[in-house]
C-alpha positions as a Markdown table, in Angstrom:
| # | Residue | x | y | z |
|---|---|---|---|---|
| 1 | Met | -19.8 | 27.2 | 15.1 |
| 2 | Arg | -20.7 | 26.9 | 11.4 |
| 3 | Ser | -21.1 | 23.8 | 9.3 |
| 4 | Ile | -18.7 | 23.5 | 6.4 |
| 5 | Tyr | -21.4 | 21.7 | 4.3 |
| 6 | Arg | -23.7 | 23.7 | 2.0 |
| 7 | Ser | -26.6 | 21.3 | 2.8 |
| 8 | Ala | -27.5 | 18.0 | 4.4 |
| 9 | Ala | -27.4 | 16.4 | 0.9 |
| 10 | Ala | -23.9 | 17.8 | 0.4 |
| 11 | His | -22.8 | 16.3 | 3.7 |
| 12 | Asp | -24.2 | 12.9 | 2.6 |
| 13 | Arg | -22.3 | 13.0 | -0.7 |
| 14 | Val | -19.0 | 13.6 | 1.0 |
| 15 | Arg | -19.6 | 11.0 | 3.6 |
| 16 | Asp | -20.7 | 8.4 | 1.0 |
| 17 | Trp | -17.6 | 9.1 | -1.1 |
| 18 | Cys | -15.3 | 8.6 | 1.9 |
| 19 | Glu | -17.0 | 5.5 | 3.1 |
| 20 | Arg | -17.0 | 3.9 | -0.4 |
| 21 | His | -13.3 | 4.4 | -0.8 |
| 22 | Leu | -12.4 | 3.1 | 2.6 |
| 23 | Asp | -14.7 | 0.1 | 2.2 |
| 24 | Ala | -13.0 | -0.7 | -1.1 |
| 25 | Trp | -9.5 | -0.4 | 0.4 |
| 26 | Lys | -7.8 | -3.8 | 0.3 |
| 27 | Val | -5.2 | -3.0 | 3.0 |
| 28 | Pro | -6.3 | -4.4 | 6.4 |
| 29 | His | -7.4 | -1.6 | 8.7 |
| 30 | Thr | -9.8 | -0.6 | 11.4 |
| 31 | Arg | -12.2 | 2.4 | 11.7 |
| 32 | Ser | -13.8 | 3.9 | 14.7 |
| 33 | Tyr | -15.3 | 7.1 | 16.1 |
| 34 | Leu | -14.3 | 9.1 | 19.1 |
| 35 | Asp | -16.6 | 11.5 | 20.9 |
| 36 | Thr | -14.7 | 14.7 | 21.5 |
| 37 | Ser | -15.4 | 18.3 | 22.4 |
| 38 | Ala | -15.1 | 19.2 | 18.7 |
| 39 | Gly | -17.7 | 16.5 | 17.8 |
| 40 | Ala | -17.3 | 13.0 | 16.4 |
| 41 | Thr | -13.8 | 12.3 | 15.2 |
| 42 | His | -13.2 | 9.5 | 12.7 |
| 43 | Val | -10.1 | 7.4 | 13.2 |
| 44 | Thr | -8.5 | 5.0 | 10.7 |
| 45 | Thr | -5.8 | 2.7 | 12.0 |
| 46 | Val | -3.5 | 0.6 | 9.8 |
| 47 | Gly | -0.4 | -1.4 | 10.5 |
| 48 | Pro | 0.8 | -3.6 | 13.4 |
| 49 | Ala | 0.4 | -2.4 | 17.0 |
| 50 | Pro | 3.7 | -0.8 | 18.2 |
| 51 | Thr | 6.0 | -2.8 | 20.5 |
| 52 | Pro | 6.3 | -1.6 | 24.1 |
| 53 | Gly | 8.2 | 1.7 | 24.2 |
| 54 | Thr | 7.7 | 2.5 | 20.5 |
| 55 | Pro | 5.4 | 5.4 | 19.6 |
| 56 | Ser | 2.6 | 5.2 | 17.1 |
| 57 | Ile | 2.3 | 7.5 | 14.1 |
| 58 | Val | -0.6 | 10.0 | 14.2 |
| 59 | Leu | -1.4 | 11.5 | 10.8 |
| 60 | Val | -3.2 | 14.9 | 10.7 |
| 61 | Pro | -4.2 | 15.8 | 7.1 |
| 62 | Gly | -4.3 | 19.2 | 5.5 |
| 63 | Thr | -7.2 | 21.4 | 4.3 |
| 64 | Asn | -9.9 | 19.5 | 2.5 |
| 65 | Met | -8.1 | 16.2 | 3.0 |
| 66 | Asn | -8.8 | 13.1 | 5.1 |
| 67 | Ala | -7.9 | 9.4 | 5.5 |
| 68 | Ala | -10.0 | 8.3 | 2.5 |
| 69 | Val | -8.0 | 10.6 | 0.2 |
| 70 | Ala | -4.6 | 9.4 | 1.7 |
| 71 | Leu | -4.8 | 5.7 | 1.3 |
| 72 | Asp | -1.5 | 5.3 | -0.6 |
| 73 | Thr | 0.2 | 7.5 | 2.0 |
| 74 | Leu | -1.2 | 5.4 | 4.9 |
| 75 | Glu | -0.1 | 2.2 | 3.3 |
| 76 | Ser | 3.4 | 3.5 | 2.8 |
| 77 | Leu | 3.8 | 4.9 | 6.3 |
| 78 | Ser | 2.4 | 1.7 | 7.8 |
| 79 | Gly | 5.6 | 0.1 | 6.7 |
| 80 | Val | 7.4 | 2.2 | 9.3 |
| 81 | Gly | 4.9 | 1.8 | 12.2 |
| 82 | Gln | 1.3 | 1.8 | 13.1 |
| 83 | Val | -0.5 | 4.7 | 11.6 |
| 84 | Ile | -3.5 | 6.4 | 13.2 |
| 85 | Ala | -5.1 | 8.8 | 10.7 |
| 86 | Leu | -7.5 | 11.4 | 11.9 |
| 87 | Asp | -10.2 | 13.2 | 9.9 |
| 88 | Val | -10.0 | 16.7 | 11.3 |
| 89 | Pro | -13.4 | 18.1 | 12.5 |
| 90 | Gly | -14.4 | 21.1 | 10.4 |
| 91 | Gln | -12.8 | 19.6 | 7.3 |
| 92 | Pro | -14.5 | 17.5 | 4.6 |
| 93 | Gly | -14.5 | 13.8 | 5.7 |
| 94 | Leu | -16.1 | 11.6 | 8.2 |
| 95 | Ser | -15.6 | 13.7 | 11.3 |
| 96 | Ala | -18.0 | 16.4 | 12.6 |
| 97 | Gly | -18.6 | 19.1 | 10.0 |
| 98 | Ala | -18.7 | 22.3 | 12.2 |
| 99 | Arg | -15.8 | 24.6 | 13.0 |
| 100 | Pro | -15.6 | 27.9 | 15.0 |
| 101 | Arg | -15.5 | 31.2 | 13.2 |
| 102 | Ser | -12.4 | 32.4 | 15.2 |
| 103 | Ala | -9.7 | 31.1 | 17.5 |
| 104 | Arg | -9.2 | 28.1 | 15.2 |
| 105 | Ala | -5.6 | 27.3 | 16.3 |
| 106 | Ala | -6.5 | 26.9 | 20.0 |
| 107 | Trp | -9.6 | 24.9 | 19.1 |
| 108 | Asp | -7.7 | 22.6 | 16.8 |
| 109 | Gly | -4.8 | 22.2 | 19.3 |
| 110 | Ser | -7.1 | 21.3 | 22.2 |
| 111 | Trp | -9.0 | 18.8 | 20.0 |
| 112 | Leu | -5.7 | 17.0 | 19.0 |
| 113 | Ser | -4.5 | 17.0 | 22.6 |
| 114 | Glu | -7.8 | 15.3 | 23.6 |
| 115 | Val | -7.5 | 12.8 | 20.8 |
| 116 | Met | -3.9 | 12.0 | 21.6 |
| 117 | Asp | -4.8 | 10.9 | 25.1 |
| 118 | Arg | -7.3 | 8.4 | 23.7 |
| 119 | Val | -5.4 | 7.0 | 20.7 |
| 120 | Ala | -1.8 | 7.2 | 21.8 |
| 121 | Pro | -1.5 | 6.9 | 25.5 |
| 122 | Arg | 2.1 | 5.7 | 25.2 |
| 123 | Gly | 3.1 | 8.5 | 22.8 |
| 124 | Ala | 3.2 | 9.1 | 19.1 |
| 125 | Val | 5.0 | 10.9 | 16.4 |
| 126 | Val | 2.5 | 13.4 | 14.8 |
| 127 | Val | 2.8 | 13.8 | 11.0 |
| 128 | Gly | 1.0 | 17.0 | 10.0 |
| 129 | His | 0.6 | 18.1 | 6.4 |
| 130 | Ser | -0.2 | 21.7 | 5.6 |
| 131 | Leu | -3.0 | 22.7 | 8.0 |
| 132 | Gly | -2.3 | 19.5 | 9.9 |
| 133 | Gly | 1.2 | 20.9 | 10.6 |
| 134 | Ala | -0.2 | 24.0 | 12.2 |
| 135 | Ile | -2.6 | 21.8 | 14.3 |
| 136 | Ala | 0.4 | 19.7 | 15.4 |
| 137 | Leu | 2.3 | 22.8 | 16.4 |
| 138 | Ala | -0.7 | 24.2 | 18.3 |
| 139 | Cys | -1.1 | 21.0 | 20.3 |
| 140 | Arg | 0.6 | 20.9 | 23.7 |
| 141 | Ser | 0.0 | 17.3 | 24.4 |
| 142 | Glu | 2.7 | 15.5 | 26.4 |
| 143 | Arg | 2.0 | 12.4 | 24.3 |
| 144 | Ile | 3.8 | 14.0 | 21.3 |
| 145 | Thr | 7.3 | 12.5 | 21.1 |
| 146 | Ala | 8.2 | 14.3 | 17.9 |
| 147 | Arg | 6.6 | 16.2 | 15.0 |
| 148 | Val | 7.1 | 15.6 | 11.3 |
| 149 | Leu | 5.8 | 18.8 | 9.6 |
| 150 | Val | 5.2 | 18.4 | 5.9 |
| 151 | Ser | 4.6 | 21.6 | 3.9 |
| 152 | Pro | 3.4 | 23.0 | 7.2 |
| 153 | Ala | 1.2 | 26.0 | 7.8 |
| 154 | Gly | 1.6 | 27.9 | 11.1 |
| 155 | Leu | 5.2 | 29.0 | 10.6 |
| 156 | Val | 5.0 | 31.6 | 7.9 |
| 157 | Trp | 2.2 | 33.2 | 5.8 |
| 158 | Leu | 1.2 | 30.9 | 2.9 |
| 159 | Arg | 1.7 | 32.7 | -0.4 |
| 160 | Val | -1.0 | 32.7 | -3.1 |
| 161 | Gly | 0.5 | 34.0 | -6.3 |
| 162 | Pro | -1.4 | 35.1 | -9.4 |
| 163 | Ala | -1.1 | 31.7 | -11.1 |
| 164 | Val | -2.6 | 29.9 | -8.1 |
| 165 | Leu | -5.3 | 32.5 | -7.6 |
| 166 | Gly | -6.2 | 32.2 | -11.3 |
| 167 | Ala | -6.7 | 28.5 | -10.9 |
| 168 | Thr | -8.5 | 28.7 | -7.5 |
| 169 | Leu | -11.2 | 31.2 | -8.5 |
| 170 | Pro | -12.6 | 29.0 | -11.3 |
| 171 | Trp | -12.6 | 26.0 | -9.0 |
| 172 | Leu | -14.5 | 28.0 | -6.3 |
| 173 | Leu | -17.0 | 29.4 | -8.8 |
| 174 | Arg | -17.5 | 26.3 | -10.9 |
| 175 | Pro | -16.0 | 23.3 | -9.3 |
| 176 | Thr | -15.7 | 20.9 | -12.2 |
| 177 | Val | -13.1 | 18.1 | -12.5 |
| 178 | Pro | -11.1 | 20.0 | -15.1 |
| 179 | His | -11.0 | 23.1 | -12.9 |
| 180 | Ala | -10.0 | 21.0 | -9.9 |
| 181 | Glu | -7.3 | 19.3 | -11.9 |
| 182 | Arg | -6.0 | 22.7 | -13.1 |
| 183 | Leu | -5.7 | 23.8 | -9.4 |
| 184 | Leu | -4.0 | 20.6 | -8.4 |
| 185 | Arg | -1.3 | 21.0 | -11.1 |
| 186 | His | -0.1 | 24.0 | -9.1 |
| 187 | Met | 0.3 | 21.8 | -6.0 |
| 188 | Val | 2.7 | 19.2 | -7.6 |
| 189 | Ala | 6.1 | 19.6 | -9.2 |
| 190 | Pro | 6.2 | 21.0 | -12.8 |
| 191 | Gly | 5.3 | 18.4 | -15.3 |
| 192 | Ala | 4.0 | 15.9 | -12.7 |
| 193 | Glu | 0.5 | 14.5 | -12.7 |
| 194 | Pro | -1.8 | 15.1 | -9.7 |
| 195 | Pro | -2.7 | 11.9 | -7.8 |
| 196 | Val | -5.2 | 9.7 | -9.5 |
| 197 | Gly | -8.7 | 10.5 | -8.5 |
| 198 | Leu | -7.9 | 13.6 | -6.4 |
| 199 | Ala | -9.5 | 16.0 | -9.0 |
| 200 | Asn | -12.8 | 14.1 | -8.6 |
| 201 | Trp | -12.6 | 14.6 | -4.8 |
| 202 | Met | -11.7 | 18.2 | -5.1 |
| 203 | Ala | -14.6 | 18.8 | -7.5 |
| 204 | Leu | -16.9 | 17.2 | -5.0 |
| 205 | Val | -15.5 | 19.3 | -2.1 |
| 206 | Gly | -15.9 | 22.5 | -4.2 |
| 207 | Arg | -19.6 | 21.6 | -4.9 |
| 208 | Ser | -20.4 | 20.5 | -1.3 |
| 209 | Cys | -18.3 | 22.5 | 1.1 |
| 210 | Arg | -17.2 | 26.0 | 2.2 |
| 211 | Ser | -13.4 | 25.7 | 2.1 |
| 212 | Ser | -11.4 | 27.2 | 5.0 |
| 213 | Leu | -8.7 | 29.8 | 4.5 |
| 214 | Ala | -5.1 | 29.1 | 5.2 |
| 215 | Pro | -4.2 | 29.8 | 8.9 |
| 216 | Pro | -1.9 | 32.6 | 9.9 |
| 217 | Pro | 1.5 | 32.0 | 11.6 |
| 218 | Leu | 1.1 | 30.8 | 15.1 |
| 219 | Pro | 2.3 | 33.1 | 18.0 |
| 220 | Arg | 6.0 | 32.8 | 18.9 |
| 221 | Ser | 5.1 | 31.6 | 22.4 |
| 222 | Val | 3.2 | 28.6 | 20.9 |
| 223 | Leu | 6.1 | 27.7 | 18.6 |
| 224 | Thr | 8.6 | 28.0 | 21.3 |
| 225 | Ala | 6.6 | 25.7 | 23.6 |
| 226 | Ala | 6.3 | 23.2 | 20.8 |
| 227 | Ala | 10.0 | 23.2 | 20.1 |
| 228 | Arg | 10.9 | 22.7 | 23.7 |
| 229 | Lys | 8.6 | 19.8 | 24.3 |
| 230 | Ala | 9.5 | 17.6 | 21.2 |
| 231 | Pro | 11.9 | 17.6 | 18.3 |
| 232 | Ala | 10.6 | 18.8 | 14.9 |
| 233 | Phe | 11.4 | 17.5 | 11.5 |
| 234 | Val | 10.3 | 19.9 | 8.7 |
| 235 | Ile | 9.9 | 18.8 | 5.0 |
| 236 | Val | 8.9 | 20.9 | 2.0 |
| 237 | Gly | 8.8 | 20.4 | -1.7 |
| 238 | Ala | 11.2 | 22.6 | -3.7 |
| 239 | His | 8.2 | 23.6 | -6.0 |
| 240 | Asp | 5.7 | 24.3 | -3.2 |
| 241 | Ala | 3.5 | 27.1 | -4.6 |
| 242 | Phe | 2.4 | 28.3 | -1.1 |
| 243 | Leu | 5.6 | 28.0 | 1.0 |
| 244 | Pro | 8.7 | 29.9 | -0.2 |
| 245 | Thr | 11.6 | 27.7 | 0.8 |
| 246 | Ser | 13.9 | 30.5 | 1.9 |
| 247 | Ser | 11.3 | 32.1 | 4.3 |
| 248 | Leu | 10.3 | 28.6 | 5.6 |
| 249 | Arg | 14.0 | 27.7 | 6.3 |
| 250 | Arg | 14.5 | 30.9 | 8.3 |
| 251 | Ala | 11.4 | 30.4 | 10.3 |
| 252 | Thr | 12.2 | 26.7 | 10.9 |
| 253 | Gly | 15.6 | 27.5 | 12.2 |
| 254 | Arg | 14.7 | 30.5 | 14.3 |
| 255 | Arg | 11.4 | 29.3 | 15.8 |
| 256 | Leu | 11.8 | 25.5 | 16.0 |
| 257 | Ala | 15.7 | 25.2 | 16.1 |
| 258 | Ser | 15.4 | 22.7 | 13.3 |
| 259 | Gly | 16.7 | 22.1 | 9.8 |
| 260 | Leu | 14.6 | 21.9 | 6.7 |
| 261 | Leu | 14.6 | 19.0 | 4.2 |
| 262 | Val | 13.8 | 20.2 | 0.7 |
| 263 | Val | 12.4 | 17.5 | -1.6 |
| 264 | Gly | 13.6 | 18.5 | -5.1 |
| 265 | Asp | 10.9 | 16.8 | -7.2 |
| 266 | Ala | 7.8 | 17.7 | -5.2 |
| 267 | Gly | 5.4 | 20.6 | -4.7 |
| 268 | His | 2.9 | 21.1 | -1.9 |
| 269 | Leu | 1.5 | 17.6 | -2.0 |
| 270 | Val | 4.8 | 16.0 | -0.7 |
| 271 | Leu | 3.0 | 13.1 | 1.0 |
| 272 | Asp | 1.5 | 12.1 | -2.3 |
| 273 | Glu | 4.5 | 12.8 | -4.6 |
| 274 | Ala | 7.4 | 11.7 | -2.4 |
| 275 | Val | 6.2 | 9.6 | 0.6 |
| 276 | Asp | 9.3 | 7.5 | 0.1 |
| 277 | Arg | 11.3 | 10.6 | 1.2 |
| 278 | Val | 9.0 | 11.3 | 4.1 |
| 279 | Ala | 8.9 | 7.7 | 5.5 |
| 280 | Pro | 12.7 | 7.6 | 6.5 |
| 281 | Val | 12.2 | 10.9 | 8.4 |
| 282 | Val | 9.2 | 9.5 | 10.2 |
| 283 | Ser | 11.3 | 6.4 | 11.1 |
| 284 | Glu | 14.0 | 8.7 | 12.5 |
| 285 | Ala | 11.4 | 10.6 | 14.4 |
| 286 | Leu | 10.1 | 7.4 | 16.0 |
| 287 | Gly | 13.5 | 7.0 | 17.7 |
| 288 | Ala | 13.9 | 10.7 | 18.7 |
| 289 | Arg | 13.3 | 11.9 | 22.2 |
């Protein structure tokens, strides 16, 4: 296991940023910690408790993201049902800061299964974005009633073209707000503005953390098991710089027996750019069995 943080002071800066933004959030919510085999897991819950027989919504964020960065998304999805947002251990946020050097998929999947037993004993739709999508697919919990996979990793190799690489390297070497904003512009639709404040967060992450690499595709056996146990709804932005729509569509149909919803005016950050297109899919998934 290795800490993602460059120093104890870096860990404190990230924690303070997240706590400050959650404390200032005007939407009623609760926060708690779970002790898990992967370390402390921070949980943010927003929205009314589900009625009997109705699943909750468990949100698993992507690389370098967490609940404090996704407040607008949480508020929007809470209009559909109760949202339980997890800070993923080994990613910047309020959960434990260590992750294994190998076998990440099995580790993440086991962690999510353990958490599902605690936060969603009556079942939940898991909404996974990017890395969170791969974690949702790797999780074999019987508590998962459906998966909504948004710009998901785990199905195909993520592509990093020259333009994205040319924006990533300056952010890694000198993580200033302008460099972070330049990188984020490759994650949204052409001409769109990155979410307000996200460049500040990404600059802090670049200074404070060792970012993880994109996970490889999951084994076919894992994807087959996930498809058999719960329906999958897959969403991607038409301008996603990491996930070619054509290859993702083939993988989605072949490995999950599911269709692909392409959001025309979004890039990789679909939950930020077009949560209004995601929310109806989550609502449909809540009724799926």
